[in-house]
C-alpha positions in Angstrom: 1.4 -14.5 -19.6 4.2 -15.5 -22.0 7.7 -15.0 -20.6 9.0 -13.3 -23.8 6.2 -10.7 -23.6 7.4 -9.8 -20.1 11.0 -9.6 -21.2 10.1 -7.4 -24.2 8.1 -5.1 -22.0 11.1 -4.6 -19.8 13.2 -3.7 -22.9 10.7 -1.2 -24.1 10.3 0.3 -20.7 14.0 0.9 -20.6 13.9 2.3 -24.2 11.0 4.7 -23.3 12.5 5.8 -20.0 9.4 4.4 -18.3 7.4 7.2 -19.9 3.7 6.2 -19.5 2.5 8.0 -22.6 5.1 6.5 -24.9 4.3 3.0 -23.6 0.6 3.6 -24.0 1.1 4.7 -27.6 3.1 1.6 -28.3 0.7 -0.9 -26.9 -2.3 0.8 -28.5 -0.5 0.8 -31.9 0.9 -2.7 -31.9 -1.3 -4.6 -29.5 1.5 -6.4 -27.7 4.9 -5.6 -26.3 6.5 -8.3 -28.5 5.0 -6.8 -31.7 6.1 -3.3 -30.6 9.6 -4.5 -30.0 9.8 -6.2 -33.4 8.6 -3.1 -35.2 10.7 -0.4 -33.6 13.8 -2.6 -33.0 15.5 -0.6 -30.2 19.2 -1.2 -29.6 18.4 -3.1 -26.4 19.0 -6.8 -25.8 15.9 -8.0 -24.0 17.6 -11.2 -22.8 20.6 -9.4 -21.3 18.4 -6.9 -19.5 16.3 -9.8 -18.2 19.4 -11.5 -16.8 20.2 -8.3 -14.9 16.7 -8.4 -13.2 17.3 -12.0 -12.2 20.7 -11.1 -10.8 19.1 -8.5 -8.5 16.3 -10.9 -7.6 13.6 -8.7 -9.1 10.4 -9.9 -10.5 8.3 -8.1 -13.2 4.5 -8.4 -13.2 2.5 -7.1 -16.1 -1.0 -5.7 -15.7 -2.5 -8.7 -17.4 -1.1 -11.1 -14.9 -3.3 -12.5 -12.1 -0.6 -11.5 -9.7 -1.0 -7.8 -10.4 -2.8 -6.1 -7.5 -6.5 -5.8 -8.5 -7.0 -2.4 -6.8 -4.2 -1.0 -8.8 -5.9 -2.1 -12.0 -8.8 0.2 -11.1 -7.0 3.5 -11.3 -7.0 5.8 -14.3 -3.4 5.1 -15.4 -2.2 1.9 -13.8 1.4 1.0 -14.5 1.7 -1.5 -17.4 4.2 -3.4 -15.3 5.5 -3.3 -11.8 8.9 -4.5 -10.6 9.0 -6.2 -7.3 11.4 -7.5 -4.6 9.8 -9.6 -1.9 6.2 -10.6 -1.9 2.9 -8.8 -2.5 0.2 -9.6 -0.1 -3.5 -10.4 -0.7 -4.6 -8.6 2.4 -6.1 -5.2 2.2 -3.7 -2.2 2.2 -3.9 1.2 3.8 -1.5 4.0 2.8 0.1 6.3 5.4 2.0 9.3 4.0 3.2 12.7 5.1 6.1 15.2 5.1 9.7 14.3 5.2 10.3 17.1 7.7 8.0 15.6 10.2 7.8 16.6 13.9 8.5 14.0 16.6 4.7 14.0 17.4 3.9 13.1 13.7 6.5 10.4 13.6 5.2 8.8 16.8 1.6 9.0 15.6 2.4 7.4 12.2 4.3 4.6 13.9 1.5 4.0 16.4 -1.3 4.0 13.8 0.7 1.7 11.4 1.4 -0.7 14.2 -2.2 -0.9 15.3 -3.6 -1.3 11.7 -1.0 -4.0 11.0 -2.0 -5.9 14.1 -5.5 -6.0 12.5 -4.2 -7.6 9.3 -4.0 -4.4 7.2 -0.9 -3.9 5.1 0.7 -0.5 5.3 1.9 1.0 2.0 4.1 4.1 1.8 6.9 5.6 -0.2 10.0 4.8 2.0 10.9 8.5 2.3 12.4 9.8 5.5 9.9 11.2 8.0 6.3 9.9 8.0 6.8 7.3 5.4 9.7 5.6 7.1 7.9 5.7 10.5 4.8 4.1 9.0 6.9 1.2 7.6 8.6 0.9 10.9 5.3 0.7 12.8 4.2 -2.2 10.6 7.6 -3.9 11.3 7.1 -3.3 15.0 4.1 -5.6 14.9 6.0 -8.2 12.9 3.8 -7.5 9.9 4.4 -7.1 6.2 4.6 -3.6 4.6 4.9 -2.4 1.0 7.3 0.4 -0.1 6.8 2.1 -3.5 10.1 3.5 -4.9 10.6 6.4 -7.4 13.7 4.6 -8.8 14.8 1.3 -10.1 14.9 -1.4 -7.4 18.7 -1.8 -7.9 19.1 1.4 -5.9 17.3 2.1 -2.6 16.1 5.7 -2.4 16.8 7.4 -0.1 20.0 5.5 0.8 19.5 6.3 4.5 16.7 3.8 4.5 18.7 0.9 3.1 18.5 -1.1 6.3 14.7 -0.4 6.6 14.2 -1.7 3.0 16.1 -4.9 3.9 13.9 -5.4 6.9 10.8 -5.0 4.8 12.0 -7.8 2.6 13.0 -10.0 5.5 9.6 -9.6 7.2 7.8 -10.8 4.0 6.9 -7.4 2.6 7.8 -5.9 -0.8 9.6 -3.1 -2.6 7.9 -2.2 -5.8 8.4 0.3 -8.6 7.3 0.9 -12.2 10.9 2.0 -13.1 13.5 -0.3 -14.7 17.0 -0.9 -13.4 19.3 2.2 -13.1 16.4 4.7 -13.2 17.2 7.9 -11.5 15.0 9.8 -9.0 13.7 12.5 -11.3 11.2 15.0 -9.6 8.3 13.7 -11.7 8.9 10.2 -10.5 7.8 11.1 -7.0 4.4 12.3 -8.2 3.9 9.2 -10.4 5.0 7.0 -7.4 2.2 8.6 -5.3 -0.6 7.3 -7.5 0.6 3.8 -6.9 0.8 4.2 -3.1 -2.8 5.3 -3.0 -3.9 3.0 -5.8 -2.8 -0.1 -3.9 -4.9 1.0 -0.8 -8.5 1.1 0.3 -7.7 4.3 2.2 -5.0 6.9 2.5 -4.0 8.4 5.9 -2.4 11.9 5.8 -0.1 12.8 8.7 1.5 16.3 8.5 1.1 17.8 5.0 2.5 21.3 4.6 0.9 23.7 2.1 3.0 22.6 -0.8 3.6 19.0 -0.4 3.8 15.8 -2.5 1.5 14.3 0.2 -1.3 16.5 -1.1 -0.8 14.9 -4.5 -1.3 11.5 -3.0 -4.5 12.8 -1.4 -5.7 14.0 -4.8 -4.9 10.7 -6.4 -6.8 8.9 -3.6 -9.8 11.2 -4.2 -9.7 10.5 -8.0 -9.5 6.8 -7.3 -12.6 7.0 -5.1 -10.6 5.9 -2.0 -11.2 7.1 1.6 -9.0 9.9 2.9 -8.2 10.3 6.6 -6.3 13.3 8.0 -4.6 13.7 11.4 -5.2 17.2 12.7 -2.6 19.3 14.4 -1.8 22.8 15.9 -3.7 25.6 14.1 -0.6 27.6 13.1 1.9 24.9 12.5 3.2 24.9 8.9 3.2 21.1 8.8 -0.6 21.1 9.1 -1.6 23.8 6.6 -2.3 21.2 3.9 -3.8 18.7 6.3 -6.3 21.2 7.6 -7.3 22.3 4.1 -8.1 18.6 3.3 -10.3 18.4 6.4 -12.1 21.6 5.4 -12.6 20.1 1.9 -14.3 17.0 3.5 -11.6 14.5 4.3 -12.3 12.4 7.4 -10.6 13.6 10.6 -8.8 10.8 12.4 -6.6 10.7 15.6 -6.3 6.9 16.1 -6.2 3.6 14.2 -9.4 2.7 16.0 -11.3 5.6 14.5 -10.0 4.7 11.0 -11.0 1.0 11.4 -14.5 2.0 12.6 -15.0 4.3 9.6 -13.9 1.6 7.3 -16.2 -0.9 9.0 -13.3 -3.1 10.0 -13.9 -5.2 13.0 -11.1 -5.2 15.5 -10.5 -6.6 19.0 -9.6 -4.5 21.9 -6.1 -4.6 23.4 -7.4 -6.7 26.2 -8.7 -9.5 24.0 -5.8 -11.8 24.7 -6.3 -11.6 28.4 -10.1 -11.6 28.4 -12.1 -14.6 29.6 -13.7 -16.0 26.5 -15.2 -19.3 25.6 -13.9 -21.5 22.8 -16.7 -20.5 20.5 -16.1 -16.8 21.3 -12.4 -17.3 20.3 -13.5 -18.9 17.1 -15.8 -16.0 16.2 -13.1 -13.5 17.0 -10.6 -15.3 14.8 -13.1 -15.5 12.0 -13.9 -11.8 12.1 -10.2 -11.0 12.1 -9.7 -13.4 9.1 -12.6 -12.0 7.1 -11.8 -8.3 7.6 -14.6 -6.1 6.3 -17.5 -6.6 5.9 -17.8 -9.6 8.1 -21.3 -11.1 7.5 -23.0 -13.5 9.9 -23.3 -16.1 7.2 -19.6 -15.9 6.5 -18.7 -16.2 10.2 -21.0 -19.3 10.4 -19.4 -20.8 7.4 -15.9 -20.5 8.8 -16.6 -21.4 12.5 -19.3 -24.1 11.8 -21.4 -22.5 14.5 -25.1 -21.9 13.9 -26.3 -18.4 13.1 -28.5 -18.0 16.2 -25.6 -18.9 18.4 -23.3 -16.5 16.5 -25.7 -13.6 17.1 -25.7 -14.4 20.8 -21.8 -14.7 20.9 -21.4 -11.4 19.1 -23.7 -9.8 21.7 -21.6 -11.2 24.5 -18.4 -10.1 22.9 -19.7 -6.6 22.5 -20.8 -6.4 26.1 -17.3 -7.6 27.1 -15.8 -4.8 25.1 -14.0 -7.1 22.7 -15.9 -6.0 19.6 -17.4 -2.7 18.5 
């Protein structure tokens, strides 16, 4: 990807106000961002705008770049470019989203699930909003893991400002802040809906914790459904307003989930029990456990053998012993 093409996209994204339809029309008409810029000649200096990104330490990745998240490419209207601070991860992502006006129970559950999933090498994605989103990011940080926050504004401004410290911790821990919006973009209401398609689009599954009847969280669930991703929903009290949308999703066929273990089982992700560190295991058993954790899902016998250099018959026996010991399910 030529650097000038990336710079010219940034200039056009500013000119179009990050309007997806306008950008789509330009790329379809001219074939490249450079050709589009040369033809419409907006009163924007692409070099000056690029310097601003560099001053903020922001990287821009276009959809054609190998660094662009492959799952995000699969959605119906993937961003033509994403701005990033920090580092995107190659590990699989799971989204956790919910209401800003969360209960203490919902906040605790989001944090617990995020921590457990992170301990099993899944990257938590969310929207950095107060409530469930912030708790999900914090749960990942509790385990010392990376997490990805998708913002509805330019990355020069953390939204909401209350989560400035949380955003800094995400970067410090090796995670990333990403956005499709250029510098100085404001938080318009439509941005939040557009942001939600990226949260779900990055992820193999979306977990809903506390979604009221009219909630942006339900929009994220709809995007996940359209993107053919799994949807998990935490249930709650029958008459609580924070769960009206959640329960409607369960009635519509979403998977009910009350723990990270249930989610990982349904996603066919192998995980070790909490006692794995203290359990009495042989060296070969430890190698197999580490290989399964490294592979994620699905973990085939052949792949485990390739990584551990242990024969397939022995691996079958080891997996049987680990299952008996309660270290694998």
